[in-house]
HTML snippet that shows the backbone in 3Dmol.js (N, CA, C, O; Angstrom):
<script src="https://3Dmol.org/build/3Dmol-min.js"></script>
<div id="view" style="width:600px;height:400px;position:relative"></div>
<script>
const pdb = `
ATOM      1  N   MET A   1     -28.757  -9.250  22.679  1.00  0.00           N
ATOM      2  CA  MET A   1     -27.645 -10.005  21.463  1.00  0.00           C
ATOM      3  C   MET A   1     -26.302  -9.269  21.140  1.00  0.00           C
ATOM      4  O   MET A   1     -25.179  -9.766  21.225  1.00  0.00           O
ATOM      5  N   ILE A   2     -26.622  -7.985  20.749  1.00  0.00           N
ATOM      6  CA  ILE A   2     -25.737  -6.974  20.169  1.00  0.00           C
ATOM      7  C   ILE A   2     -24.712  -6.554  20.910  1.00  0.00           C
ATOM      8  O   ILE A   2     -23.572  -6.613  20.450  1.00  0.00           O
ATOM      9  N   ALA A   3     -25.049  -5.890  22.620  1.00  0.00           N
ATOM     10  CA  ALA A   3     -24.458  -6.001  23.244  1.00  0.00           C
ATOM     11  C   ALA A   3     -23.716  -7.269  23.507  1.00  0.00           C
ATOM     12  O   ALA A   3     -22.539  -7.073  23.204  1.00  0.00           O
ATOM     13  N   GLU A   4     -23.845  -8.122  23.810  1.00  0.00           N
ATOM     14  CA  GLU A   4     -22.941  -9.387  24.551  1.00  0.00           C
ATOM     15  C   GLU A   4     -22.145  -9.552  23.232  1.00  0.00           C
ATOM     16  O   GLU A   4     -20.967  -9.834  23.452  1.00  0.00           O
ATOM     17  N   PHE A   5     -22.442  -9.460  22.023  1.00  0.00           N
ATOM     18  CA  PHE A   5     -21.092  -9.489  20.977  1.00  0.00           C
ATOM     19  C   PHE A   5     -19.958  -8.312  20.803  1.00  0.00           C
ATOM     20  O   PHE A   5     -18.959  -8.435  20.094  1.00  0.00           O
ATOM     21  N   GLU A   6     -20.257  -7.266  21.499  1.00  0.00           N
ATOM     22  CA  GLU A   6     -19.860  -6.029  21.331  1.00  0.00           C
ATOM     23  C   GLU A   6     -18.766  -6.246  22.575  1.00  0.00           C
ATOM     24  O   GLU A   6     -17.669  -5.688  22.579  1.00  0.00           O
ATOM     25  N   LYS A   7     -19.314  -7.303  23.823  1.00  0.00           N
ATOM     26  CA  LYS A   7     -18.420  -7.262  25.070  1.00  0.00           C
ATOM     27  C   LYS A   7     -17.499  -7.921  24.377  1.00  0.00           C
ATOM     28  O   LYS A   7     -16.404  -7.362  24.312  1.00  0.00           O
ATOM     29  N   GLN A   8     -17.643  -9.190  23.708  1.00  0.00           N
ATOM     30  CA  GLN A   8     -16.598 -10.167  23.335  1.00  0.00           C
ATOM     31  C   GLN A   8     -15.891  -9.430  22.681  1.00  0.00           C
ATOM     32  O   GLN A   8     -14.669  -9.443  22.829  1.00  0.00           O
ATOM     33  N   LEU A   9     -16.476  -8.663  21.856  1.00  0.00           N
ATOM     34  CA  LEU A   9     -15.472  -7.927  20.684  1.00  0.00           C
ATOM     35  C   LEU A   9     -14.312  -7.441  21.570  1.00  0.00           C
ATOM     36  O   LEU A   9     -13.170  -7.848  21.356  1.00  0.00           O
ATOM     37  N   SER A  10     -14.605  -6.523  22.625  1.00  0.00           N
ATOM     38  CA  SER A  10     -14.111  -5.723  23.480  1.00  0.00           C
ATOM     39  C   SER A  10     -13.223  -6.595  24.236  1.00  0.00           C
ATOM     40  O   SER A  10     -12.152  -6.109  24.600  1.00  0.00           O
ATOM     41  N   GLN A  11     -13.460  -7.673  24.498  1.00  0.00           N
ATOM     42  CA  GLN A  11     -12.616  -8.351  25.593  1.00  0.00           C
ATOM     43  C   GLN A  11     -11.404  -9.299  24.456  1.00  0.00           C
ATOM     44  O   GLN A  11     -10.352  -9.704  24.952  1.00  0.00           O
ATOM     45  N   THR A  12     -11.644  -9.500  23.298  1.00  0.00           N
ATOM     46  CA  THR A  12     -10.578 -10.203  22.426  1.00  0.00           C
ATOM     47  C   THR A  12      -9.712  -9.178  22.188  1.00  0.00           C
ATOM     48  O   THR A  12      -8.505  -9.411  22.115  1.00  0.00           O
ATOM     49  N   LEU A  13     -10.359  -7.553  21.994  1.00  0.00           N
ATOM     50  CA  LEU A  13      -9.673  -6.818  21.498  1.00  0.00           C
ATOM     51  C   LEU A  13      -8.534  -6.656  22.771  1.00  0.00           C
ATOM     52  O   LEU A  13      -7.319  -6.584  22.586  1.00  0.00           O
ATOM     53  N   GLU A  14      -8.970  -6.630  23.629  1.00  0.00           N
ATOM     54  CA  GLU A  14      -7.843  -6.162  24.705  1.00  0.00           C
ATOM     55  C   GLU A  14      -6.855  -7.366  25.424  1.00  0.00           C
ATOM     56  O   GLU A  14      -5.912  -7.160  26.188  1.00  0.00           O
ATOM     57  N   GLU A  15      -7.305  -8.522  25.000  1.00  0.00           N
ATOM     58  CA  GLU A  15      -6.352  -9.793  25.161  1.00  0.00           C
ATOM     59  C   GLU A  15      -5.154  -9.341  24.534  1.00  0.00           C
ATOM     60  O   GLU A  15      -4.057  -9.034  25.000  1.00  0.00           O
ATOM     61  N   ILE A  16      -5.787  -9.379  22.916  1.00  0.00           N
ATOM     62  CA  ILE A  16      -4.682  -8.823  22.018  1.00  0.00           C
ATOM     63  C   ILE A  16      -3.988  -7.877  21.928  1.00  0.00           C
ATOM     64  O   ILE A  16      -2.963  -7.965  21.252  1.00  0.00           O
ATOM     65  N   LYS A  17      -4.298  -6.763  22.530  1.00  0.00           N
ATOM     66  CA  LYS A  17      -3.265  -5.512  23.263  1.00  0.00           C
ATOM     67  C   LYS A  17      -2.498  -6.290  24.064  1.00  0.00           C
ATOM     68  O   LYS A  17      -1.328  -6.485  23.734  1.00  0.00           O
ATOM     69  N   SER A  18      -2.956  -6.793  25.101  1.00  0.00           N
ATOM     70  CA  SER A  18      -2.244  -6.929  26.574  1.00  0.00           C
ATOM     71  C   SER A  18      -1.299  -7.841  25.818  1.00  0.00           C
ATOM     72  O   SER A  18      -0.264  -7.755  26.479  1.00  0.00           O
ATOM     73  N   GLN A  19      -1.067  -8.663  24.813  1.00  0.00           N
ATOM     74  CA  GLN A  19      -0.296  -9.603  24.222  1.00  0.00           C
ATOM     75  C   GLN A  19       0.562  -8.990  23.467  1.00  0.00           C
ATOM     76  O   GLN A  19       1.251  -9.720  22.755  1.00  0.00           O
ATOM     77  N   GLY A  20       0.721  -7.927  23.408  1.00  0.00           N
ATOM     78  CA  GLY A  20       1.605  -6.972  22.268  1.00  0.00           C
ATOM     79  C   GLY A  20       1.177  -7.171  20.973  1.00  0.00           C
ATOM     80  O   GLY A  20       1.825  -6.499  20.170  1.00  0.00           O
ATOM     81  N   LEU A  21       0.231  -7.922  20.440  1.00  0.00           N
ATOM     82  CA  LEU A  21      -0.219  -8.463  19.055  1.00  0.00           C
ATOM     83  C   LEU A  21      -0.755  -7.296  18.247  1.00  0.00           C
ATOM     84  O   LEU A  21      -0.489  -7.236  17.047  1.00  0.00           O
ATOM     85  N   PHE A  22      -1.626  -6.200  18.939  1.00  0.00           N
ATOM     86  CA  PHE A  22      -2.265  -5.050  18.426  1.00  0.00           C
ATOM     87  C   PHE A  22      -1.853  -4.086  17.501  1.00  0.00           C
ATOM     88  O   PHE A  22      -1.475  -3.143  18.197  1.00  0.00           O
ATOM     89  N   LYS A  23      -1.718  -3.799  16.353  1.00  0.00           N
ATOM     90  CA  LYS A  23      -1.324  -3.132  15.600  1.00  0.00           C
ATOM     91  C   LYS A  23      -1.627  -1.625  15.219  1.00  0.00           C
ATOM     92  O   LYS A  23      -2.200  -1.972  14.186  1.00  0.00           O
ATOM     93  N   THR A  24      -1.718  -0.380  15.184  1.00  0.00           N
ATOM     94  CA  THR A  24      -2.329   0.381  14.909  1.00  0.00           C
ATOM     95  C   THR A  24      -1.741   0.792  13.503  1.00  0.00           C
ATOM     96  O   THR A  24      -0.587   0.642  13.103  1.00  0.00           O
ATOM     97  N   GLU A  25      -2.802   1.337  12.867  1.00  0.00           N
ATOM     98  CA  GLU A  25      -2.736   2.119  11.400  1.00  0.00           C
ATOM     99  C   GLU A  25      -1.429   3.039  11.186  1.00  0.00           C
ATOM    100  O   GLU A  25      -1.215   3.894  12.045  1.00  0.00           O
ATOM    101  N   ARG A  26      -0.591   2.928  10.160  1.00  0.00           N
ATOM    102  CA  ARG A  26       0.198   3.766  10.152  1.00  0.00           C
ATOM    103  C   ARG A  26      -0.271   4.921   8.736  1.00  0.00           C
ATOM    104  O   ARG A  26       0.086   4.807   7.563  1.00  0.00           O
ATOM    105  N   VAL A  27      -0.773   5.526   9.076  1.00  0.00           N
ATOM    106  CA  VAL A  27      -1.630   6.495   7.718  1.00  0.00           C
ATOM    107  C   VAL A  27      -0.103   7.295   6.734  1.00  0.00           C
ATOM    108  O   VAL A  27       0.752   8.054   7.191  1.00  0.00           O
ATOM    109  N   ILE A  28      -0.210   6.872   5.611  1.00  0.00           N
ATOM    110  CA  ILE A  28       0.717   7.617   4.840  1.00  0.00           C
ATOM    111  C   ILE A  28       0.247   8.998   4.388  1.00  0.00           C
ATOM    112  O   ILE A  28      -0.711   9.303   3.678  1.00  0.00           O
ATOM    113  N   THR A  29       1.537  10.054   5.222  1.00  0.00           N
ATOM    114  CA  THR A  29       1.072  11.161   5.106  1.00  0.00           C
ATOM    115  C   THR A  29       1.856  12.107   3.571  1.00  0.00           C
ATOM    116  O   THR A  29       1.692  13.301   3.324  1.00  0.00           O
ATOM    117  N   SER A  30       2.506  11.323   2.937  1.00  0.00           N
ATOM    118  CA  SER A  30       3.318  12.019   1.639  1.00  0.00           C
ATOM    119  C   SER A  30       3.401  10.839   0.678  1.00  0.00           C
ATOM    120  O   SER A  30       3.596   9.648   0.920  1.00  0.00           O
ATOM    121  N   PRO A  31       3.148  11.645  -0.780  1.00  0.00           N
ATOM    122  CA  PRO A  31       3.050  11.230  -1.820  1.00  0.00           C
ATOM    123  C   PRO A  31       3.822   9.573  -1.935  1.00  0.00           C
ATOM    124  O   PRO A  31       4.924   9.389  -1.417  1.00  0.00           O
ATOM    125  N   GLN A  32       3.164   8.569  -2.591  1.00  0.00           N
ATOM    126  CA  GLN A  32       4.133   7.276  -2.499  1.00  0.00           C
ATOM    127  C   GLN A  32       5.245   7.374  -3.280  1.00  0.00           C
ATOM    128  O   GLN A  32       5.263   7.805  -4.433  1.00  0.00           O
ATOM    129  N   ASP A  33       6.205   6.961  -2.628  1.00  0.00           N
ATOM    130  CA  ASP A  33       7.811   6.871  -3.293  1.00  0.00           C
ATOM    131  C   ASP A  33       8.889   5.728  -2.718  1.00  0.00           C
ATOM    132  O   ASP A  33       8.320   4.900  -2.007  1.00  0.00           O
ATOM    133  N   ALA A  34       9.891   5.574  -2.829  1.00  0.00           N
ATOM    134  CA  ALA A  34      10.502   4.906  -2.165  1.00  0.00           C
ATOM    135  C   ALA A  34      10.373   4.801  -0.709  1.00  0.00           C
ATOM    136  O   ALA A  34       9.969   3.810  -0.101  1.00  0.00           O
ATOM    137  N   HIS A  35      10.850   6.191  -0.086  1.00  0.00           N
ATOM    138  CA  HIS A  35      10.307   6.673   1.188  1.00  0.00           C
ATOM    139  C   HIS A  35       9.601   7.668   1.423  1.00  0.00           C
ATOM    140  O   HIS A  35       9.785   8.821   1.034  1.00  0.00           O
ATOM    141  N   ILE A  36       8.436   7.092   2.326  1.00  0.00           N
ATOM    142  CA  ILE A  36       7.366   7.807   2.447  1.00  0.00           C
ATOM    143  C   ILE A  36       7.497   8.327   4.022  1.00  0.00           C
ATOM    144  O   ILE A  36       8.320   7.979   4.869  1.00  0.00           O
ATOM    145  N   ALA A  37       6.598   9.110   4.106  1.00  0.00           N
ATOM    146  CA  ALA A  37       6.305   9.815   5.713  1.00  0.00           C
ATOM    147  C   ALA A  37       4.932   9.448   6.168  1.00  0.00           C
ATOM    148  O   ALA A  37       3.968   9.662   5.432  1.00  0.00           O
ATOM    149  N   ILE A  38       4.753   8.731   7.730  1.00  0.00           N
ATOM    150  CA  ILE A  38       3.693   8.329   8.513  1.00  0.00           C
ATOM    151  C   ILE A  38       3.413   9.269   9.299  1.00  0.00           C
ATOM    152  O   ILE A  38       4.003  10.303   9.613  1.00  0.00           O
ATOM    153  N   THR A  39       2.299   8.738   9.633  1.00  0.00           N
ATOM    154  CA  THR A  39       1.491   9.830  10.938  1.00  0.00           C
ATOM    155  C   THR A  39       2.594   9.994  12.075  1.00  0.00           C
ATOM    156  O   THR A  39       3.173   9.013  12.543  1.00  0.00           O
ATOM    157  N   GLY A  40       2.834  11.233  12.468  1.00  0.00           N
ATOM    158  CA  GLY A  40       3.902  11.437  13.519  1.00  0.00           C
ATOM    159  C   GLY A  40       5.370  12.091  13.003  1.00  0.00           C
ATOM    160  O   GLY A  40       6.362  12.369  13.676  1.00  0.00           O
ATOM    161  N   GLY A  41       5.138  12.227  11.585  1.00  0.00           N
ATOM    162  CA  GLY A  41       6.167  12.783  10.651  1.00  0.00           C
ATOM    163  C   GLY A  41       7.104  11.711  10.472  1.00  0.00           C
ATOM    164  O   GLY A  41       7.926  12.035   9.615  1.00  0.00           O
ATOM    165  N   LYS A  42       7.328  10.471  10.972  1.00  0.00           N
ATOM    166  CA  LYS A  42       8.463   9.545  10.719  1.00  0.00           C
ATOM    167  C   LYS A  42       8.351   9.292   9.034  1.00  0.00           C
ATOM    168  O   LYS A  42       7.332   9.130   8.363  1.00  0.00           O
ATOM    169  N   ARG A  43      10.106   9.326   8.502  1.00  0.00           N
ATOM    170  CA  ARG A  43      10.143   9.018   7.098  1.00  0.00           C
ATOM    171  C   ARG A  43      10.979   7.268   7.084  1.00  0.00           C
ATOM    172  O   ARG A  43      11.934   6.798   7.701  1.00  0.00           O
ATOM    173  N   VAL A  44      10.140   6.786   6.172  1.00  0.00           N
ATOM    174  CA  VAL A  44      10.347   5.221   6.535  1.00  0.00           C
ATOM    175  C   VAL A  44      10.335   4.510   5.253  1.00  0.00           C
ATOM    176  O   VAL A  44       9.879   5.198   4.340  1.00  0.00           O
ATOM    177  N   LEU A  45      10.760   3.162   4.879  1.00  0.00           N
ATOM    178  CA  LEU A  45      11.167   2.547   3.424  1.00  0.00           C
ATOM    179  C   LEU A  45       9.824   1.857   2.988  1.00  0.00           C
ATOM    180  O   LEU A  45       9.501   0.781   3.491  1.00  0.00           O
ATOM    181  N   ASN A  46       9.218   2.345   2.259  1.00  0.00           N
ATOM    182  CA  ASN A  46       7.665   2.038   1.416  1.00  0.00           C
ATOM    183  C   ASN A  46       7.833   0.494   1.115  1.00  0.00           C
ATOM    184  O   ASN A  46       8.089   0.178  -0.047  1.00  0.00           O
ATOM    185  N   MET A  47       7.726  -0.340   1.930  1.00  0.00           N
ATOM    186  CA  MET A  47       7.649  -1.874   1.591  1.00  0.00           C
ATOM    187  C   MET A  47       5.874  -2.232   1.367  1.00  0.00           C
ATOM    188  O   MET A  47       5.606  -3.433   1.384  1.00  0.00           O
ATOM    189  N   CYS A  48       5.016  -1.525   1.219  1.00  0.00           N
ATOM    190  CA  CYS A  48       3.278  -1.763   1.099  1.00  0.00           C
ATOM    191  C   CYS A  48       3.251  -1.548   0.007  1.00  0.00           C
ATOM    192  O   CYS A  48       2.268  -2.048  -0.540  1.00  0.00           O
ATOM    193  N   ALA A  49       4.346  -0.632  -1.073  1.00  0.00           N
ATOM    194  CA  ALA A  49       3.894  -0.822  -2.217  1.00  0.00           C
ATOM    195  C   ALA A  49       4.667  -1.318  -3.451  1.00  0.00           C
ATOM    196  O   ALA A  49       5.811  -1.577  -3.079  1.00  0.00           O
ATOM    197  N   ASN A  50       4.508  -1.573  -4.845  1.00  0.00           N
ATOM    198  CA  ASN A  50       5.522  -2.095  -5.681  1.00  0.00           C
ATOM    199  C   ASN A  50       6.511  -1.086  -6.034  1.00  0.00           C
ATOM    200  O   ASN A  50       7.344  -1.410  -6.881  1.00  0.00           O
ATOM    201  N   ASN A  51       6.578   0.459  -5.370  1.00  0.00           N
ATOM    202  CA  ASN A  51       7.616   1.121  -5.473  1.00  0.00           C
ATOM    203  C   ASN A  51       8.929   1.545  -4.931  1.00  0.00           C
ATOM    204  O   ASN A  51       9.669   2.519  -5.072  1.00  0.00           O
ATOM    205  N   TYR A  52       8.934   0.041  -4.012  1.00  0.00           N
ATOM    206  CA  TYR A  52      10.113   0.523  -2.578  1.00  0.00           C
ATOM    207  C   TYR A  52      11.217   0.715  -3.552  1.00  0.00           C
ATOM    208  O   TYR A  52      12.216   1.112  -2.953  1.00  0.00           O
ATOM    209  N   LEU A  53      11.400   0.592  -4.734  1.00  0.00           N
ATOM    210  CA  LEU A  53      13.090   1.185  -5.447  1.00  0.00           C
ATOM    211  C   LEU A  53      12.955   2.429  -5.928  1.00  0.00           C
ATOM    212  O   LEU A  53      13.964   3.013  -6.325  1.00  0.00           O
ATOM    213  N   GLY A  54      11.311   3.244  -5.993  1.00  0.00           N
ATOM    214  CA  GLY A  54      11.413   4.780  -6.183  1.00  0.00           C
ATOM    215  C   GLY A  54      11.362   4.772  -7.615  1.00  0.00           C
ATOM    216  O   GLY A  54      11.673   5.848  -8.127  1.00  0.00           O
ATOM    217  N   LEU A  55      10.956   3.553  -8.642  1.00  0.00           N
ATOM    218  CA  LEU A  55      11.418   3.622  -9.583  1.00  0.00           C
ATOM    219  C   LEU A  55      10.137   4.322 -10.375  1.00  0.00           C
ATOM    220  O   LEU A  55      10.415   4.716 -11.507  1.00  0.00           O
ATOM    221  N   ALA A  56       8.916   4.507  -9.980  1.00  0.00           N
ATOM    222  CA  ALA A  56       7.516   4.336 -10.638  1.00  0.00           C
ATOM    223  C   ALA A  56       7.940   5.967 -11.090  1.00  0.00           C
ATOM    224  O   ALA A  56       7.964   6.126 -12.311  1.00  0.00           O
ATOM    225  N   ASP A  57       8.250   7.095 -10.324  1.00  0.00           N
ATOM    226  CA  ASP A  57       8.574   8.280 -10.803  1.00  0.00           C
ATOM    227  C   ASP A  57       9.944   8.570 -11.755  1.00  0.00           C
ATOM    228  O   ASP A  57      10.235   9.763 -11.840  1.00  0.00           O
ATOM    229  N   HIS A  58      10.602   7.860 -12.301  1.00  0.00           N
ATOM    230  CA  HIS A  58      11.835   8.280 -12.464  1.00  0.00           C
ATOM    231  C   HIS A  58      11.496   8.755 -13.720  1.00  0.00           C
ATOM    232  O   HIS A  58      10.674   8.239 -14.477  1.00  0.00           O
ATOM    233  N   PRO A  59      12.329  10.022 -13.975  1.00  0.00           N
ATOM    234  CA  PRO A  59      11.836  10.476 -15.137  1.00  0.00           C
ATOM    235  C   PRO A  59      12.440   9.697 -16.586  1.00  0.00           C
ATOM    236  O   PRO A  59      11.646   9.688 -17.527  1.00  0.00           O
ATOM    237  N   SER A  60      13.602   9.141 -16.778  1.00  0.00           N
ATOM    238  CA  SER A  60      14.035   7.795 -17.820  1.00  0.00           C
ATOM    239  C   SER A  60      13.168   7.140 -18.027  1.00  0.00           C
ATOM    240  O   SER A  60      12.732   7.105 -19.178  1.00  0.00           O
ATOM    241  N   LEU A  61      12.479   6.244 -16.853  1.00  0.00           N
ATOM    242  CA  LEU A  61      11.543   5.468 -16.920  1.00  0.00           C
ATOM    243  C   LEU A  61       9.902   6.132 -17.734  1.00  0.00           C
ATOM    244  O   LEU A  61       9.291   5.612 -18.667  1.00  0.00           O
ATOM    245  N   ILE A  62       9.638   7.098 -17.159  1.00  0.00           N
ATOM    246  CA  ILE A  62       8.200   7.397 -17.298  1.00  0.00           C
ATOM    247  C   ILE A  62       8.780   8.169 -19.094  1.00  0.00           C
ATOM    248  O   ILE A  62       7.859   8.286 -19.902  1.00  0.00           O
ATOM    249  N   THR A  63       9.827   8.502 -19.447  1.00  0.00           N
ATOM    250  CA  THR A  63       9.870   9.013 -20.924  1.00  0.00           C
ATOM    251  C   THR A  63      10.082   7.439 -21.771  1.00  0.00           C
ATOM    252  O   THR A  63       9.611   7.394 -22.907  1.00  0.00           O
ATOM    253  N   ALA A  64      10.845   6.048 -21.173  1.00  0.00           N
ATOM    254  CA  ALA A  64      10.760   5.211 -22.063  1.00  0.00           C
ATOM    255  C   ALA A  64       9.366   4.576 -22.063  1.00  0.00           C
ATOM    256  O   ALA A  64       9.099   3.879 -23.042  1.00  0.00           O
ATOM    257  N   ALA A  65       8.369   4.726 -21.034  1.00  0.00           N
ATOM    258  CA  ALA A  65       7.091   4.186 -20.882  1.00  0.00           C
ATOM    259  C   ALA A  65       6.222   5.275 -22.001  1.00  0.00           C
ATOM    260  O   ALA A  65       5.312   4.837 -22.704  1.00  0.00           O
ATOM    261  N   LYS A  66       6.477   6.141 -22.023  1.00  0.00           N
ATOM    262  CA  LYS A  66       5.752   7.099 -23.118  1.00  0.00           C
ATOM    263  C   LYS A  66       6.126   6.835 -24.845  1.00  0.00           C
ATOM    264  O   LYS A  66       5.384   7.060 -25.802  1.00  0.00           O
ATOM    265  N   GLU A  67       7.582   6.264 -24.852  1.00  0.00           N
ATOM    266  CA  GLU A  67       8.207   5.959 -26.248  1.00  0.00           C
ATOM    267  C   GLU A  67       7.339   4.735 -26.575  1.00  0.00           C
ATOM    268  O   GLU A  67       6.716   4.568 -27.624  1.00  0.00           O
ATOM    269  N   ALA A  68       7.392   3.870 -25.483  1.00  0.00           N
ATOM    270  CA  ALA A  68       6.933   2.097 -25.818  1.00  0.00           C
ATOM    271  C   ALA A  68       5.323   2.499 -26.197  1.00  0.00           C
ATOM    272  O   ALA A  68       4.957   2.051 -27.284  1.00  0.00           O
ATOM    273  N   LEU A  69       4.301   3.298 -25.427  1.00  0.00           N
ATOM    274  CA  LEU A  69       2.945   3.247 -25.812  1.00  0.00           C
ATOM    275  C   LEU A  69       3.099   3.961 -27.129  1.00  0.00           C
ATOM    276  O   LEU A  69       2.603   3.339 -28.069  1.00  0.00           O
ATOM    277  N   GLU A  70       3.602   4.988 -27.401  1.00  0.00           N
ATOM    278  CA  GLU A  70       3.331   6.008 -28.769  1.00  0.00           C
ATOM    279  C   GLU A  70       4.208   4.411 -29.968  1.00  0.00           C
ATOM    280  O   GLU A  70       3.562   4.102 -30.970  1.00  0.00           O
ATOM    281  N   THR A  71       5.284   3.786 -29.745  1.00  0.00           N
ATOM    282  CA  THR A  71       5.409   2.546 -30.527  1.00  0.00           C
ATOM    283  C   THR A  71       4.584   1.246 -30.740  1.00  0.00           C
ATOM    284  O   THR A  71       4.371   0.674 -31.809  1.00  0.00           O
ATOM    285  N   HIS A  72       4.146   0.888 -29.440  1.00  0.00           N
ATOM    286  CA  HIS A  72       3.615  -0.358 -29.387  1.00  0.00           C
ATOM    287  C   HIS A  72       2.083  -0.210 -29.269  1.00  0.00           C
ATOM    288  O   HIS A  72       1.348  -1.086 -29.726  1.00  0.00           O
ATOM    289  N   GLY A  73       1.546   0.998 -28.601  1.00  0.00           N
ATOM    290  CA  GLY A  73       0.277   0.936 -28.393  1.00  0.00           C
ATOM    291  C   GLY A  73       0.080   0.338 -27.006  1.00  0.00           C
ATOM    292  O   GLY A  73       0.908  -0.304 -26.359  1.00  0.00           O
ATOM    293  N   PHE A  74      -1.106   0.646 -26.680  1.00  0.00           N
ATOM    294  CA  PHE A  74      -1.577  -0.006 -25.500  1.00  0.00           C
ATOM    295  C   PHE A  74      -3.131  -0.726 -25.592  1.00  0.00           C
ATOM    296  O   PHE A  74      -4.165  -0.144 -25.919  1.00  0.00           O
ATOM    297  N   GLY A  75      -2.979  -2.258 -25.180  1.00  0.00           N
ATOM    298  CA  GLY A  75      -4.579  -2.900 -25.040  1.00  0.00           C
ATOM    299  C   GLY A  75      -4.439  -4.120 -24.253  1.00  0.00           C
ATOM    300  O   GLY A  75      -3.402  -4.651 -23.855  1.00  0.00           O
ATOM    301  N   MET A  76      -5.357  -4.392 -24.132  1.00  0.00           N
ATOM    302  CA  MET A  76      -6.013  -5.433 -22.798  1.00  0.00           C
ATOM    303  C   MET A  76      -5.410  -6.383 -23.915  1.00  0.00           C
ATOM    304  O   MET A  76      -5.457  -6.421 -25.144  1.00  0.00           O
ATOM    305  N   ALA A  77      -4.768  -7.199 -22.815  1.00  0.00           N
ATOM    306  CA  ALA A  77      -4.328  -8.923 -23.898  1.00  0.00           C
ATOM    307  C   ALA A  77      -5.034 -10.022 -23.367  1.00  0.00           C
ATOM    308  O   ALA A  77      -4.837 -10.077 -22.153  1.00  0.00           O
ATOM    309  N   SER A  78      -5.812 -10.964 -23.793  1.00  0.00           N
ATOM    310  CA  SER A  78      -6.442 -12.096 -23.341  1.00  0.00           C
ATOM    311  C   SER A  78      -6.023 -13.314 -23.770  1.00  0.00           C
ATOM    312  O   SER A  78      -5.315 -13.263 -24.776  1.00  0.00           O
ATOM    313  N   VAL A  79      -6.230 -14.364 -23.337  1.00  0.00           N
ATOM    314  CA  VAL A  79      -5.766 -15.555 -24.300  1.00  0.00           C
ATOM    315  C   VAL A  79      -6.486 -15.815 -25.298  1.00  0.00           C
ATOM    316  O   VAL A  79      -7.665 -15.670 -24.977  1.00  0.00           O
ATOM    317  N   ARG A  80      -6.369 -16.143 -26.400  1.00  0.00           N
ATOM    318  CA  ARG A  80      -6.395 -17.104 -27.731  1.00  0.00           C
ATOM    319  C   ARG A  80      -8.159 -17.070 -27.999  1.00  0.00           C
ATOM    320  O   ARG A  80      -8.940 -16.628 -28.842  1.00  0.00           O
ATOM    321  N   PHE A  81      -8.198 -17.706 -26.926  1.00  0.00           N
ATOM    322  CA  PHE A  81      -9.747 -19.080 -27.393  1.00  0.00           C
ATOM    323  C   PHE A  81     -11.131 -18.076 -26.740  1.00  0.00           C
ATOM    324  O   PHE A  81     -12.275 -18.527 -26.684  1.00  0.00           O
ATOM    325  N   ILE A  82     -10.775 -16.730 -26.303  1.00  0.00           N
ATOM    326  CA  ILE A  82     -11.914 -15.669 -25.768  1.00  0.00           C
ATOM    327  C   ILE A  82     -12.043 -15.359 -26.969  1.00  0.00           C
ATOM    328  O   ILE A  82     -12.855 -14.496 -27.300  1.00  0.00           O
TER     329      ILE A  82
END
`;
const viewer = $3Dmol.createViewer("view");
viewer.addModel(pdb, "pdb");
viewer.setStyle({}, {cartoon: {color: "spectrum"}});
viewer.zoomTo();
viewer.render();
</script>
């Protein structure tokens, strides 16, 4: 039963590959930034994170965030009726 299932999976994968629909994983090999390196050394625009503008590591934003934490603090927010 498992062998038949594995055979079906293999056939399905081969069909996907033959149709040009199979995508291999692109491993990120550099720190997350606006541009990242992937396997093979290619550098690409990082659209798989919320840092595609590269602002997460910007010094003035880090300073502003620290000042906001010192001024306003940090806490989990919720709706009033909980």
